[in-house]
C-alpha positions, 0 to 999 in steps of 0.5 A: 249698763252700757247702751247698746245701739240695736241694728236698724232693720233694712227698711225705707222710712217713709220720708227717705227714698230707697237707696241702692247699694253703692256702685263700687269696683269690687269683687263683691259687686253682683254680676248681671245674673245676680251672683258674685264673680267668685273666681275673681274673689277667690283669687283676691283672697288667695293672694291676700292669704299668701301675702299675709303668710309672708309678713313678719312685722305685725304693723306691716301686716295690718297695713297690707291687710287693710289695703287688701280688704278694701277690695272686698269691702270698700269703706270711707273710713276704718277705725280700730279701737281697744279696751285692753287693760281699761274699764268701761267707759274708757277705750283707745283709738289704735288706728284710723285710716285718716291718720297721716302718720300710723302709730304702732299700738304695740310699741307706742301705746302712749301716743294713742288717743284715750277716750271715754263714754258715748256711742263707741264705748257702748259698742266696744263694751257691748261684745256684739257686732252692730250694723247701723244703717242710719247713723245718728250721733248726739251732739254732746257725744265725745266722738260726735266730731269723729263720726260726723258726715257718716251715715252707715256704721258696721262695728266688728268685735275682735274677741280675746278670751271671750271678750271684745277687747278690740273692735273695728268700725267701718264707716260709709257716708251713704245710708244703708251702705252695708249688705247685712248678708256680708256681716257674718263673713266680715266678723269671721274674717276679721277675727281670724285675721286678728288672731293671726296678728296676735300670734305674730305679735306674740312671736315678736315679743317672744323673740325680743324676750329671748334676745334679752334673756340671752344677753342677760345669760351671756352677762351671767356667763361672763361673770361666772367665767371671771370667777374661775382661775384666769391662769393656772398657778405654778405649783412646784412638783405638779403639772396642771391642766384644766377645762370647763364648758357649761351645758348652757350659757352659764352653769354650776361647775366650779374649780379653783386653786388657793395659795395657802400658808407654808407653801401648800396649795388648795385644789377645789372642784365643785358641782352645783345641782341643777343647771343654768342661772340658778346654779351659776348664782349658787356657784358664785355664792360658794366662790365667795364663801370659800375665798373669804375663809380659805386661808384661815381654814387650812384643813380640807374638812374644816373648809367644807364644814364652814361652807356647808354651814353658810349654805344651809343657813342662808342659801339652800335650806328652802330651794332644794339646791346643793353643792358637791365638792372635793377639796384637797390640800397639796404639799409640794415639799413632800408630795402629800395630799390631804383631802375631804369629800362632800358627795362629789365624784372621787378623783381617779388616781393612776400610779404610773410607777406600778400601773395601778388605778385607784379612786380617792374614795376612802371618805365622803360626806353629804353634799354641801347645803343639805343639812346644817349639821353635816360633818366631814372628815379628811384623809391623806394620800402620799403621792410619788412622781408619775402619779396622775390625778383626774378631778372631774364633774359628772358631766364627763362620765355621764355624757350620753351618746345618741343611743342613750349610753353614758361615757362612764368611768371605765372609758375614763380609766382606759385613757389613763393607761397612757402614762407618757402624756403630760397633764395637758395631753391627758386632758385633751385625750379625755375631751377628745374621747368624750367628743367622739363618744357623744358624736355631736349629741348636745351636753345636758350637763356642765363638763369640768376636768382638772388633771394634775400630774406629779413631777 
C-alpha cells in the first residue's frame, strides 16, 4: 500500500520557536481588525474569472491562472503532477514554476519527466489533500533533490472520475507557511479550475477532430464526384441534363451513362440507403460492380441481378444497407427504351405530343442488396420526339419546407407542363422550384436529377 504522509498538527515542537505566517503582499493578508480585505479579494477573483472566460488556449489559460492565483496564495514553487494512464508508483511532472521553458502536457507528453516512487508517488496515489508543516524527505527519495530547501508542502488532488489523476504541489521555504483554514477553499478552487481546463482541452481536441474529419470527408466527396460523369455523353436523338448535390460532404446518390454495343446507351440512376460516408462507400462499390460488367450484360434486368448478387453476398448482408436503382437501355436508332427497376422512384414521362403524363412504373423489384435471390424483369417503352423523362432520387420529391411539407410528385409533374424547354431548362426549373419551396431549409437527403428530352 502507498505510504500516505499525514498532516502534521499545527503545534510548535519544543525545539522550534513559534513562526508567524509570512508577511506577503496578498489580498489574504489579515487587516488590522483580523479580517481579510474581502473587497480587494473579490475584485481579484472577479478579474481572474473574467480573464479565464476569454481564454481559448488551455496552455495559456493555465499560465495566466497561475499568475493570478499567486496573488491569492503566494508560494515559492508550484509543481503539477499526473498519473494518467500510469500505475503506482509512476507519475509525470507536467509543470514546474522553475522551468525556463514551459512544456505543453497535452501535445508534448514525451518531454515530460517520468518518475517513480517516493513521497510524491504516495501523495498523488493517496487521493487526498495533504498539508505538511515540517517537510522532511529521506535522502534516498527519488524526488529528494526536487524538494530540497522547502519546509512546507500543500498537496492538492485534482479529481477526474473520482480519482486524483492530477495533483498540484505548493511549496514554501518556511515551515508552517500554509494556513490550514485556507486549504478547503484551495482544493475547491483548484478542482473547479481543473475541470474548466479539461473542458477547454476537450473543446480543442473536438475542434481538431472535426477539422480532420472534415478533411477526410472532403477527400471522400472528391473521390465520389470523380465517379460521376465528368461530362454528359452526346447520345443521338437525346438531349440530356444532370444535377447532383449531396446533403452532406459525401452522399449515396449515383447516376451514370454507358456506351453499349450496337450504338445503344445505358442510363442508370441509383440511391444508397443512409447518408454520409457509409453511403458514399457503398455507392463507390456499386459503381465498380456496374462498370466491370455493364458491357457484357446488355439487358437491364441482367445487370440488376448481377449487381444485387454481388452486393448481397459481400457487402450488405450484415449492415442493413441497400441500393435502389433504375436502369434503362436506350436505342437512339428507333428511340426505344428498355428498363428495369430495383425499388427506385419510377421516372416521370411527359408526352408533349398529346400532353399526357406517365410514370415508368410497370415493373419493380426489391432494392439491390436485400436478398441474394431477388429477381428482376424488364419492360419497354416506345418514345417519340418531344417526350420528356425525369429521372430523380427521393431527395427531390421528399424535400421538406419549414412547415414539414414535402415537395412531392404533384409539384414535380406541374413543372413538366412547359414543353417548350430543353433538358437543361427543365432541370433548372425543377431545381429552382425545390429551392423556393424549401426556402433555405437544409436538405436532409441527397438530390439527384437527370432530364432526358427525346429529339
